[in-house]
N, C-alpha and C positions, 0 to 999 in steps of 0.2 A: 547606148549608153557606156559610159566609162565605168570601169571597175575602179573601186578604191583598194589601191595596194600600196603597203608600205614600201619604202625605198629599201629600208634595212630590216628584213623579216625577224631578226633575233634582238632588234632594239628595245622592244618592249618587255620581255621575258628574258629572265636570266637562266632559263632552264626549268627543269621541273624543280619545284620547290620541296626541300627536305622537311619532314616534320620532326620536331625536336621530341625525343623520347628518353626517359629517364634510363630505360634499358639499354639503349642504343650507346648513351654515354657511358653507362657501366661497363658495357662491351668493349667500348673504345679504352677505357681506362684500365680494366684488368684482364682484358683478353680471356674472357669466359671460356672459350673453346679450349683453351690450353689448361686452364685451371680444372674444368669438369671432364676433361678427355673428349670433348665434343659430345657428350651425352645429353645435354639438356637443351631442348629446342627453345631459344629465348623469346621466339614470337608468341609463345603461350605462355610465359612467365607472368605476363600483367593480368591475365584471366587466372592463373593459380592464385595470384596474390589477391585479387578481388574475392574470390571465393574464400580464401583463407580469412579475410577481414569479415566477409559475412558469417562465416563459421564462428569468429570470435563475438561478434554481436549476438549471435544465435546462443552462444553458450552463456553470455552475460545476461540476457534477458531470461532464460531458463532459470538461472541461479537467483535472479531477482524475484521471479514468479514463485519459487519455492521459499524463499524468505518471507513473501508476502502470506504464503499459506501458513508457516510456521507462525507468524506473528497474529494471523487470524484465529488459529487454534488457541493459542495463549489467551487471547482476549476473550475467546468463548468460555474457557475454563474458568477464567477470573469473573466472568459475567455469571456463570452457574454458581459459583462460590459465593457471590454476593446475593445472588436471589436467594440461596438456601439461608444463609445468614439472616436477611429480610424476613423470610417466612418464620424461622426460629423466633426472632425477637417480636414479631407481630403475635405470635401464638402465646409468648410469655405476658405480653401487655394485655392480651384479651383475657388471659387468666388472672392477671393480677387485678384486673378491674372488677372481677365478680364480688358479690356482697360475702360470700363466705372467706374469700381471701383476704378482704379489706378487714374483716371481724377478726381474723387471726392476727393481722398485723398491728391493730388498735388495741388489742388485749394488753399487750407489753405495756401501753400507756395507762391501763387502769379504765379503760372505755368498755361497756359491754352492750350487748345487743338489748333494746328494749322488748320485753316479753309482752306487754300488753299493747293492744292496739292504740293507735292514736284515737283521742276523743274531739268531737266536733265541737267547737265553742261558737255558741250563738250569742251575740251581743245586742241588746236592745237599744235602741236609741230613744231619745226623749220623745220624739214624734211618734214612735210606734206605741207608746203607752197610752 
């Protein structure tokens, strides 16, 4: 059997394909080795930027969590204050509804409490006579 062999072995490929990288473009534009004195390994810069991005997200989320905790504490204090106000008003209302308190308030109008107990009235109808 015959082998499939291309007549021009370099025809299909133009050599190793270069990957586009922002950092390689920056290196070509600004000659980073000259600027930094060759001390910064650019091949690790993308990982360092990724870690810096993750750290920014972490700091933002921590700040947001602390803000939620502060808001929750503020709401709890307000609820406790409202509950205390409710309890105080309920106690005042219950006290104001007592007979002795009602008598004190209507005494200003000239009304007094009856000292004699009520009498039972019995009405006879004509059929009972």
